[in-house]
Structures are given as C-alpha cells and as structure tokens.
N, C-alpha and C positions, 0 to 999 in steps of 0.2 A: 684533595692531594694535588700538589703542584709537582709535576714531574718533567724535568728537562726545560723548565721555563724560569726565567729570572724575573721576579716581581719585587717591587718595593713593598715591604711589610713593616708596619709599625706594631710592635708588641708592647702592651701595657701590663705591668705587674703591680696591681694595687697592694699596698702594704696594710691598709686598714680594712680590707674587705673580708667578711666572714663567708661570703658566698663564692666569689670569683677568685680563681688563682691567677689567670691572665686572660687578656683579650687581644685578638689580632684584627688588624685592619689592613687589607690589601689595597694599595693605592693604584688607581687607574694609570695606564701608561702615559696618557697625556698630562697627568697632574703629578708633578714631582714635589716631594715635601719641601724643597727649597723654594718653589714657586708659590706655594699655598701659604696663606696667613694662618697662624696657629689658632686664632679664635674661630676662623672659618672651619677648620678641621674639627674643632671641639663641637661647634654647633651642628655640623653634619653628623658626627658620631652620636650626639644626643638625639638628633632627629631619627636616625636609623633605629636606635634602641626604642624610641617612643613608637615609631611606626610598626615595629615588629610585633608589638602586643605582649611582650614579655612581662611588662610591669602591670598589665591589666589583670583584674581578678575575675575574668569571665568564667573560669573553670570552677570557681567556688559556688556558683549558682547551681551546679549540677550535684554537688556533694550532699546537700540535705535530701534531695529526692532519691539519690542512690541509697542513702542510709535508711530512709523510710521504706523503700522497696526491700531492702535486706531484712529489716525488722518484720515486715509483713510476710515475707517468704519464710523466715525462721518460725514465726508464730503459726503459719499455715502448716508447715512441716511438723512442728511439735503437736499441733492439734490432730493431724492425721495419724501420727504415731499413737497418740492417746486413744483415739477412736479404735484403731486396730487392736491395741492392747486390751481395751475394754471389751471388744467383741470376742477376742480369744479367751478372756477370763469368763465371759458370760456363756460362751458355747462349750466350755470344758467342764 
C-alpha cells in the first residue's frame, strides 16, 4: 500500500486474459515513462514475470507425491477400522 507517496504507476488491463484482471507496475523515481523506450519497458516487464517463477510448474512435482500419501493414509485408516471392527465382532 502506498500511503502519502506519489508514484508513477502503469496499470494494464488485458481484455483477452482469462486469468488476470489487471497488472500494476510502479516505476522508479529516476525512470519516467516519457524517458523510457516502450520496448525497453515491455522487455523489463517480461523479465520480471519470468524471474518471479510464476510461469514455472515446480509445484506440480509435489502433487503426485501428496496424492499418493493421501491414498496410503486413507488405505491405512480404512484397514485399521476394518481390523478393529473385526476384533469387536470376534470378541463379542
């Protein structure tokens, strides 16, 4: 949140995006939009997005192992309930 500070902000509202509603870029004080080349600003925005790791799929590698652990836990829990239920029927 910017409070009591005047900053140069570029807000982009893509019309064809299903994911993003808008994107904000806050320009450094020493770089004014009128002094920067448009292609330089686009290259820098693309570099920031690439370096942030948003577009990488590193989190997908963890999903199968989490799913497998969930299945193992569910099967273990179900087998423990089955054993306890069988013992209760056998002892009664």
